[in-house]
N, C-alpha and C positions, 0 to 999 in steps of 0.2 A: 712734153718734155722727154718722155721715154719713146723708144722705138715700138712699133706695133708688136703685139705678142706673136711669137712664131709657133709654127706647128710643133717644133721640138720642145718649146717651153710647155705647150699644152700636153704633150706626151709625157714629159717629166712630171708635171703636176699630177697626171692620172696615176703614174707609178708611185708618187709620194702619198697620195690620198685615194687609194682605190674604193674606199667605202664612203667617202663624202666628197667626191669629185664635183658633183653638181652644186654642192654648197659653196665650194671654192669658186666655181664659175660665176655664181651669184655675186660673190664678193668682188670679182673681177669686173662684173657689169656695173658695180658701184664705184668703179675707178680704183679699187684697192690694188696697190702695186703687186705684180706677180713676183717681183724680187723677194718680197717679204714672205710670200707663200712658199716659194722654193727654198729660201732660207740663206741664199748666198749669191754672190755675183763673182764674176771673173774680172779682176782689175789688175791690169799690167802683168798678166800671167800668174797672178796669185788668187787663191780662193779666199774671198772676204765674206764672213758671215754677216748678215744683216737682218734686222728686225726693227720694230718701231722705235727702238732706242737710239737708232742712228739714221742720218741721212743716207740715202742710197747713193753710192759713188756713181758719178756720170762718166760717160765715155770722154767727154771733153777734158776731164781732169787728167786722164792719162797723158794728155799732151803737155800738161803743166809739169808732170813728173819727167817726161822724156826730155823736154827742153831744159829742165833744171839739172838733169844728169849731164847733159851735153855742156852746159855752162860750168858745172863744177869740174869736169874733166879738162876744161880748157884753162881754167885759172886757179883751181883750189887743189893744193896737194894733199892736205890732211883735212877732210870735210868734218866740221863739228856742226851738227845739224839739229835744229829745233823746228818742230812742226806744230804751229798754233791753231787751235779749234780743230783737233785731229779727228773727232768723230769715230768712225769705224777703224781709224788708223791705216786706212789704205795707202795714203801717201807715205807716212812714216815706215810702213813695212816694206814698200817698194824701194825706198832710198836705202833702208838698212840692209836689204838683200844686195843691192847693186854695189854698195861700197864696203859690205862686211864690217859694219860698224854700228855701235849702239846709238840710237836716236832718242832725243828727248821729245816728248809729244804731250801737249797740254790740252785739256778740255775742261769746261765748267761743269759738265754733266757726269756724275758718278756712274749712272746707268750706261752711258755711252763708253766710258772707260772700262767698265766690267766687260762689255762685249769686245772692245778693242784689245784688251789683255788676252782673251781667248784667241783672237785673230793673230796676235803676235806669237803666241805659244804654238798654234797650229802651223804658222809659217816659219817657225824655228829661228826667230830674230830676237835681238835684245832691244827692247824699247823701255825707256824710263818714263812711265807715265806720271803726269802731274795733274792733280785736280785742283784747278784754280781758275779764277776769272781773269781773262787776259787784261781786263781794265785795271786790275790791282796787282798783277803778277810783276815780279822783279827778282833778279838773281844776280849773284856775284859771277856766275859762269859767263864765259865768253864764247860766242859761236861765230862761224864765218858762213853759214847758210841758214837763212830763215825762209820758211816756205809756209804758205797759209791759204786755205780756201775758206775764208770766214763768211758768216752770214752777210749778204750784200743785196738782198731783194728789198725794195721799198715797201713799206707797210701796206700800201693800197695797190700794189702791183699784182696782177694775175699771173700765176705761174703754173696753172694746170690743177685739175681737180684731184689728181692722185696725191698731190703734195700735202693734202689735208691729213693724211695719215703720218706724215713724217714730223719729227720734232721741229716745232716751229721756231724754237730758239736758234736752230741751226740754219734757218733760212732768212729771217727777217732782221733788218737793222734800221735804226733811226738815221736822222740826218740824210735823207734821200738815199739810204743804203750805204752811206760812206763812213758811218760810225766806226766800224771796226778797223778800216784802213787807217784812219787817223790815230787810233789808239795804238795800233801796231807799229806805225812808222815812228811815233814818239817813243815807244819802248825800244825800237830797234837802235836808237842812238845810245842806249845804255848797255846793251847786251851783244852788240856786234863788234867784231874786230874791224880795223880799218879796211883791210882787203876782205870783201865779203859780197854775197849775193842775196838779194831778197826776190822771192818769187811769190806772186799773188795770182789767183784766179779772180777775175773782175766781172761785173755786169756788162751787158752788151752796149750800154749807153754811158758808161762811166770812164771810158779811156782818156779822153782829153782832160776832164776835170781831175782825174786822179793823177795824171802825168804832171799837171800843174801843182797839185798839192805835194806830190813826191819831190818835185823840184825845190820846193821850199826847205825840205829836210836834207836833200842831196843835191845842191845846186851844181856840183862838179862832177856828178856821176852820170854814167850812161843808163838812161832810162828808156825802156823799150816797150812799146805796146804792140801785141800780136793779136792776130785775128784767129777765129776758129774756122772749122770746115764750112760754115755757113756765112763766112766773111763778116763776122761780127767781132768786135773787140771782146776778148776773153781773158788775155793775160797781160801781166805787167811784170817786167824784170828790171831790177835796178842793180847794176854792176858797180860796185865801189872799189876803187883801187887807191 
């Protein structure tokens, strides 16, 4: 799932752990993510702290952010943004910086939100963190941008040995990985303004079925499935006008 460890990563690891470098190498040999050992990743030009409390931001998710920024600039004058299943808050931070606005960000995990709060502070952005289960969340606030990289891996799907160290609640979902999309689409009908954008990262085999599900909620909207750099379905955008 991750790129191979680079010489620069190993050099940095040696600088961070001069006295127990060999022990860290042993952890890497057990597929422990080097991102956790280094303690941060670069995401969309922002330093995002990571440890076992949060899913490690993937390169593919940067395209979710960049596409969403483009869509907002094309059709939304005053973005009111909510990021569901925020994790490290890498998405929320990127959008808050781009539009110089406060973003609401929800996650069920207090541990994840504790680290996300540190990331927001260090990146000098305003994030309103909400500790809640997206399945039971509701609000009287209205948004015109909803973005989410929810858990979408099927329970029996193999996604790499290194993911055993990541929070499993952030990876796996019931209903063939579709559980949270259905929950969020249902929620979106209550919290989104008429003119709005929904942005999802999706699983590589979920494009057609998710487009069909989304069409039931938004039959008159423009629903777009986009592929990643490996030509796999990876993003779904719903433009409501």
